[in-house]
Structure formats: C-alpha cells, structure tokens
C-alpha positions in Angstrom: 0.0 0.0 0.0 2.8 2.4 0.9 4.4 1.7 -2.5 1.2 2.8 -4.3 1.0 6.0 -2.2 4.6 6.9 -3.1 3.9 6.3 -6.8 0.7 8.4 -6.6 2.6 11.2 -4.8 5.3 11.2 -7.5 2.7 11.5 -10.3 0.9 14.2 -8.4 4.1 16.2 -8.0 4.9 15.8 -11.7 1.4 17.1 -12.6 1.7 20.0 -10.3 5.0 21.0 -11.8 3.5 20.7 -15.3 0.6 23.0 -14.3 3.1 25.6 -13.1 4.4 25.6 -16.7 0.8 26.1 -18.0 0.5 22.4 -19.1 -2.9 21.5 -17.7 -3.1 18.1 -19.3 0.3 16.5 -19.0 0.8 12.8 -19.9 0.9 10.6 -16.8 4.3 8.9 -16.4 2.9 5.9 -14.4 0.5 3.8 -16.4 -1.2 2.6 -13.3 -2.7 6.0 -12.7 -3.4 6.8 -16.3 -7.0 7.5 -17.0 -8.2 6.7 -20.5 -9.7 9.7 -22.0 -10.4 10.8 -25.5 -7.6 12.7 -27.1 -8.1 15.9 -28.9 -7.3 14.1 -32.1 -10.2 11.7 -31.5 -12.5 14.6 -30.7 -11.5 16.4 -33.8 -12.1 13.3 -35.9 -15.7 13.3 -34.5 -16.0 17.0 -35.4 -14.4 16.6 -38.8 -17.8 16.4 -40.4 -18.9 19.7 -39.0 -18.9 22.5 -41.5 -18.3 26.1 -40.9 -22.0 26.8 -41.5 -23.2 24.2 -39.0 -20.9 25.4 -36.3 -21.5 29.1 -37.0 -25.3 28.5 -36.8 -24.8 26.8 -33.4 -22.8 29.8 -32.3 -25.4 32.3 -33.4 -28.2 30.3 -31.7 -26.1 30.4 -28.5 -25.5 34.1 -28.9 -29.2 34.7 -29.4 -29.8 33.4 -25.9 -27.5 36.0 -24.5 -28.5 39.6 -24.0 -27.2 41.3 -27.2 -27.5 44.6 -29.0 -30.2 44.7 -31.7 -27.4 44.9 -34.4 -25.3 42.0 -33.1 -27.2 39.1 -34.7 -27.8 40.8 -38.1 -24.0 41.5 -38.1 -23.3 37.8 -37.5 -25.7 36.8 -40.3 -23.9 39.3 -42.7 -20.6 37.8 -41.7 -22.0 34.3 -42.4 -23.1 35.5 -45.8 -19.7 36.8 -46.6 -18.0 33.6 -45.5 -20.5 31.5 -47.5 -19.8 33.5 -50.7 -16.0 33.8 -50.3 -14.9 30.6 -48.7 -18.0 28.4 -48.6 -20.3 27.3 -45.7 -19.7 23.6 -46.4 -16.0 23.8 -45.8 -14.9 21.8 -42.8 -14.2 24.0 -39.8 -10.9 22.2 -39.2 -9.7 23.0 -42.7 -10.2 26.7 -42.5 -6.8 28.5 -42.3 -5.4 32.0 -42.1 -5.5 32.4 -45.9 -9.3 31.9 -45.9 -9.7 34.6 -43.2 -7.4 36.9 -45.1 -9.7 36.5 -48.2 -12.5 37.8 -46.0 -10.4 40.7 -44.8 -9.5 41.7 -48.4 -13.2 41.6 -49.4 -14.0 43.8 -46.4 -11.3 46.4 -47.4 -13.2 47.2 -50.6 -16.8 46.2 -50.0 -19.0 49.4 -50.0 -21.3 50.2 -47.1 -24.9 49.1 -47.8 -23.7 47.1 -50.8 -27.1 45.4 -51.1 -28.8 48.8 -51.3 -26.6 50.6 -53.8 -27.8 50.3 -57.4 -24.3 49.5 -58.7 -23.9 46.5 -56.4 -27.5 45.6 -55.3 -27.9 42.2 -57.0 -24.2 41.1 -56.9 -22.6 38.5 -54.7 -20.3 40.0 -52.1 -17.0 39.2 -53.9 -18.4 40.6 -57.2 -19.8 43.7 -55.3 -16.4 44.2 -53.7 -14.6 44.0 -57.1 -17.2 46.3 -58.8 -16.9 48.9 -55.9 -13.2 49.1 -56.3 -13.6 49.5 -60.1 -16.1 52.3 -59.6 -14.1 53.8 -56.6 -17.1 53.5 -54.3 -16.4 54.4 -50.7 -15.7 51.2 -48.7 -16.9 50.2 -45.3 -15.6 52.3 -42.5 -12.4 50.8 -41.0 -14.0 50.3 -37.6 -17.0 48.5 -39.2 -14.7 46.1 -41.1 -12.5 45.5 -38.1 -15.7 44.8 -36.1 -16.7 42.1 -38.5 -13.2 40.6 -38.3 -13.4 40.8 -34.5 -16.8 38.9 -34.6 -15.1 36.2 -36.8 -12.2 35.9 -34.3 -14.7 35.7 -31.4 -16.5 32.8 -33.3 -13.3 30.9 -33.8 -12.3 31.5 -30.1 -15.7 30.0 -29.1 -15.1 27.1 -31.5 -11.7 26.4 -29.9 -13.3 26.4 -26.4 -16.1 24.1 -27.7 -13.4 21.9 -29.3 -14.7 22.3 -32.8 -11.4 23.9 -33.9 -7.8 23.7 -32.8 -6.8 27.3 -33.4 -8.2 30.7 -34.2 -7.1 31.6 -37.8 -8.7 35.1 -37.5 -6.8 36.1 -34.4 -5.3 39.7 -34.6 -6.7 40.1 -38.2 -7.5 43.7 -39.0 -8.3 45.8 -42.1 -6.2 48.7 -40.8 -6.0 51.5 -38.3 -8.9 53.9 -38.0 -7.9 57.0 -39.9 -9.9 59.4 -37.7 -7.5 61.3 -35.4 -8.2 60.7 -31.7 -9.1 64.4 -31.0 -11.8 64.3 -33.7 -13.6 61.3 -32.3 -16.7 61.8 -30.2 -16.7 60.9 -26.6 -18.2 57.6 -25.7 -21.8 57.7 -24.4 -22.3 61.1 -25.8 
C-alpha cells in the first residue's frame, strides 16, 4: 500500500510542476494512474464532419440566448453570408486557415457600405460587389466596421476552440487597418 501511495505522490508532484508551466493536461508517467480519455485528435475526428455553416449556426443560436444589441445578430448573419460566398459554408471548420480569413479581410477592405442597397452592387454576390466597388471607386466600409466584422469572426473561432470544434483561431489579430480618424476628432463615448 505504501508503495502505491509513493507512486501516486510522484505522479501528483509531476502534474503540479507541469501545471506551473501552463500544461494542464500532461501525460501521466505511471501507467497505473493513467485514465483513458479521448484525445483531442479523436475529438477532432468526430467533429471533422462539422462544416463552418453548421458550427456558426450553433454559435449564433447560443449568442441569441445572451442579451445582445439589436445589431449583433444581423451582423453575425452578414458575416455568415460573406463567409458563405467567399470561402463556402460547407468547408470543414478544421480545414479553415489564415488564408481563408485573409480573403474575408481583403473583401471587407473594398466592400462598400450598404452594398445590397446601392444600385451598382445591389444584385451582386459579395466578392463581385467588392470588385465592382473598387472599379467604380465607391467608398468602402468604415475601417472600424470592417474591423468589427473581423473581431466577430475571431470571437467565433475563439468560441469554436473552447467548444473543441477547432484547434486554433485563424482570424486572431486580423484587421483591415487602423482607424484614420484622429483621436481628437472622435466623439466621446456615451455622448
């Protein structure tokens, strides 16, 4: 019995040292104390069939239950439309990479505000509207608005990582650019 207690104490000490190094799931060195659990690879294999569209819809449903601004959910739906038309809603969430998110960013750089209402871009798909807007030199979305959509995309991937649908956040730190409005010309918050 004392032998098992020493072994358990050794394993516990190793795990505590690993936790100090921010490794919260270290491998157990003594197979006697190893607990069989599903690895992240096995979990991802089960989630491999989940497409961006399926997981994004689940995210939006969860966000609807939270108290949100009246513009939040329509913004998410617009982001879903952009992703559907640029990358594809049926693409596996695990296969989405930084290049796909950069395509979204590049579209947002040139997409005009209210593109579905402007006569020049009204009936076009988003990539076509973005291209047409740059040809006609239409004013693009405000930098803050485009960055907001990218922040929403990053928040979705962060949620997907927490829910174990994704391994990483390919939209992390992605921005269209810096807001060109000087700080002294911006309005005060809540004014």
